[in-house]
C-alpha positions as CSV (number, residue, x, y, z in Angstrom):
1,M,-27.9,22.4,-9.4
2,K,-27.7,21.3,-12.9
3,I,-25.9,18.3,-13.8
4,E,-25.0,18.0,-17.3
5,I,-23.4,15.1,-18.8
6,P,-21.5,15.5,-22.5
7,F,-23.3,13.2,-25.3
8,Y,-19.4,11.5,-25.7
9,N,-19.8,10.7,-21.8
10,L,-23.5,9.3,-21.9
11,I,-22.5,7.0,-25.3
12,N,-18.9,6.5,-25.0
13,I,-18.3,5.4,-21.1
14,L,-21.8,5.2,-19.6
15,F,-24.0,3.3,-22.1
16,V,-20.7,1.1,-22.6
17,G,-20.3,0.3,-18.6
18,V,-24.2,-0.5,-18.6
19,S,-23.9,-2.9,-21.9
20,F,-21.0,-4.8,-20.2
21,S,-22.6,-5.0,-17.0
22,F,-25.6,-6.0,-18.0
23,I,-23.7,-9.1,-20.2
24,N,-22.3,-10.1,-17.5
25,I,-25.1,-10.1,-15.4
26,M,-26.5,-12.3,-18.1
27,M,-23.5,-14.4,-18.2
28,Y,-23.5,-14.9,-14.6
29,P,-27.2,-15.3,-13.4
30,K,-25.8,-15.4,-9.8
31,I,-24.9,-12.1,-9.6
32,M,-28.3,-11.2,-9.5
33,N,-28.9,-12.9,-6.2
34,Y,-26.6,-9.7,-4.6
35,M,-28.4,-7.2,-6.4
36,K,-31.5,-8.0,-5.5
37,I,-31.3,-5.3,-2.9
38,L,-31.9,-3.1,-6.3
39,N,-35.4,-4.5,-6.4
40,Y,-36.3,-4.4,-3.1
41,N,-35.2,-1.2,-2.4
42,K,-34.9,1.9,-4.9
43,S,-33.5,4.2,-2.9
44,L,-31.9,7.2,-4.7
45,I,-28.5,6.0,-3.1
46,I,-28.2,2.7,-4.7
47,W,-29.7,3.9,-8.0
48,I,-26.4,6.9,-8.1
49,I,-23.7,4.1,-6.6
50,F,-24.8,1.5,-9.1
51,I,-24.8,4.3,-12.3
52,S,-21.7,5.3,-11.0
53,L,-20.1,1.7,-11.1
54,T,-21.2,1.5,-14.4
55,Y,-19.7,4.4,-15.2
56,F,-16.4,3.5,-13.9
57,I,-16.7,0.3,-15.5
58,G,-17.0,2.0,-18.7
59,V,-14.1,4.5,-18.0
60,I,-11.8,1.5,-17.3
61,I,-12.8,0.0,-20.4
62,N,-12.2,3.4,-22.8
63,R,-8.7,3.4,-21.3
64,F,-8.1,0.2,-22.0
65,G,-9.1,1.0,-25.4
66,S,-6.5,3.4,-25.6
67,L,-3.5,0.7,-25.0
68,I,-5.3,-1.2,-27.9
69,E,-5.5,1.6,-30.2
70,D,-1.1,1.6,-29.2
71,F,-1.3,-1.9,-30.5
72,L,-3.0,-1.8,-33.3
73,K,-0.9,1.6,-34.0
74,K,2.6,-0.5,-33.6
75,F,1.4,-3.1,-35.7
76,K,-0.1,-0.8,-38.3
77,L,-3.4,-2.0,-38.6
78,I,-4.9,1.3,-38.3
79,N,-3.7,4.9,-40.2
80,F,-2.9,7.4,-37.4
81,D,-1.3,11.0,-37.5
82,N,-0.7,12.5,-34.2
83,D,0.2,15.8,-35.5
84,Y,-2.3,17.3,-33.0
85,K,-1.8,20.9,-34.9
86,K,-2.8,19.6,-38.0
87,Y,-5.6,18.3,-36.6
88,Q,-7.0,21.2,-35.4
89,I,-6.8,22.9,-38.7
90,V,-8.5,20.3,-40.6
91,F,-10.9,19.9,-37.9
92,K,-12.1,24.0,-38.8
93,K,-12.2,22.8,-42.5
94,Y,-14.0,20.0,-41.8
95,P,-17.0,19.8,-39.9
96,N,-17.7,16.4,-40.1
97,M,-14.3,15.7,-38.4
98,S,-15.8,16.1,-34.9
99,T,-18.2,13.2,-36.1
100,L,-15.5,10.7,-37.4
101,S,-13.6,11.5,-34.2
102,R,-16.5,10.5,-31.9
103,E,-17.2,7.2,-33.8
104,Y,-13.7,6.5,-34.2
105,A,-13.3,7.1,-30.3
106,L,-16.8,4.5,-30.0
107,S,-15.3,2.1,-32.1
108,R,-12.1,1.9,-30.0
109,T,-14.2,1.4,-26.9
110,G,-16.2,-1.5,-28.8
111,V,-13.2,-3.1,-29.5
112,A,-11.8,-3.1,-25.8
113,M,-15.6,-3.9,-24.5
114,F,-15.8,-7.2,-26.7
115,L,-12.5,-8.0,-26.6
116,V,-12.7,-8.0,-23.0
117,L,-16.0,-10.4,-23.0
118,F,-14.2,-12.8,-25.6
119,V,-11.3,-13.2,-23.2
120,E,-13.9,-13.7,-20.4
121,T,-15.7,-16.3,-22.0
122,L,-12.9,-18.3,-23.4
123,I,-12.0,-18.4,-19.9
124,K,-15.1,-19.6,-19.1
125,I,-14.8,-22.3,-21.6
126,I,-11.4,-23.2,-20.0
127,L,-12.7,-23.4,-16.4
128,F,-16.0,-24.9,-17.1
129,K,-15.9,-27.3,-20.1
130,T,-19.0,-26.1,-21.0
131,I,-19.8,-25.6,-25.1
132,M,-22.8,-22.6,-24.4
133,Y,-20.1,-20.4,-23.8
134,F,-18.4,-21.6,-27.0
135,Y,-20.8,-19.9,-29.4
136,L,-21.0,-17.1,-26.9
137,S,-17.2,-16.3,-27.6
138,L,-17.9,-16.6,-31.4
139,L,-20.3,-14.0,-31.3
140,F,-18.1,-11.6,-29.1
141,L,-15.0,-12.3,-31.6
142,V,-17.5,-11.8,-34.6
143,I,-18.4,-8.7,-33.4
144,L,-14.9,-7.4,-31.9
145,F,-14.2,-7.6,-35.5
146,V,-16.8,-5.7,-36.8
147,F,-15.8,-3.1,-34.3
148,I,-12.1,-3.5,-35.3
149,F,-13.3,-2.7,-39.2
150,S,-15.1,0.3,-38.1
151,M,-11.8,1.6,-36.5
152,R,-10.1,1.1,-39.0
153,K,-12.5,3.0,-41.2
154,Y,-12.4,5.8,-39.4
155,S,-8.9,6.2,-39.3
156,N,-8.3,6.0,-42.7
157,K,-10.9,8.9,-43.2
158,I,-9.4,10.9,-40.3
159,Y,-6.0,10.1,-41.9
160,V,-6.9,11.1,-45.6
161,L,-8.3,14.3,-44.2
162,M,-5.4,15.4,-42.4
163,Q,-2.9,14.4,-45.4
């Protein structure tokens, strides 16, 4: 049985899930105590569960990105044309539309991931009153804005092609 994972799913879902999980493991070192079983027992079942869990985390972040996209559209922070028939015509006419759409989706998921990480560090600052997470939250905020501008750039390119 051959299992194929599309490139989009690999990058936009699995990689995001693994990245999010890794960042949280770094922020919460006690998680490693629970994960030591992975070091001692490298059974295939445990690794499949780990990969499945990180994939699922990536799916959740990806879906959360769709909600953020609706918010950004509502406040006109990104340009968007919902005409799918027009999109199909433009897609056939411009082969790079696939790349632009994929990059747009990756940026959207990046916005979602770094927004969640930013809020998470803000909660840690409030609860634990520690300065260390302040700098981490600033880093996440900067990266969040980079992804927002990237998402805006790709949405504008797609929007212009569709006009």
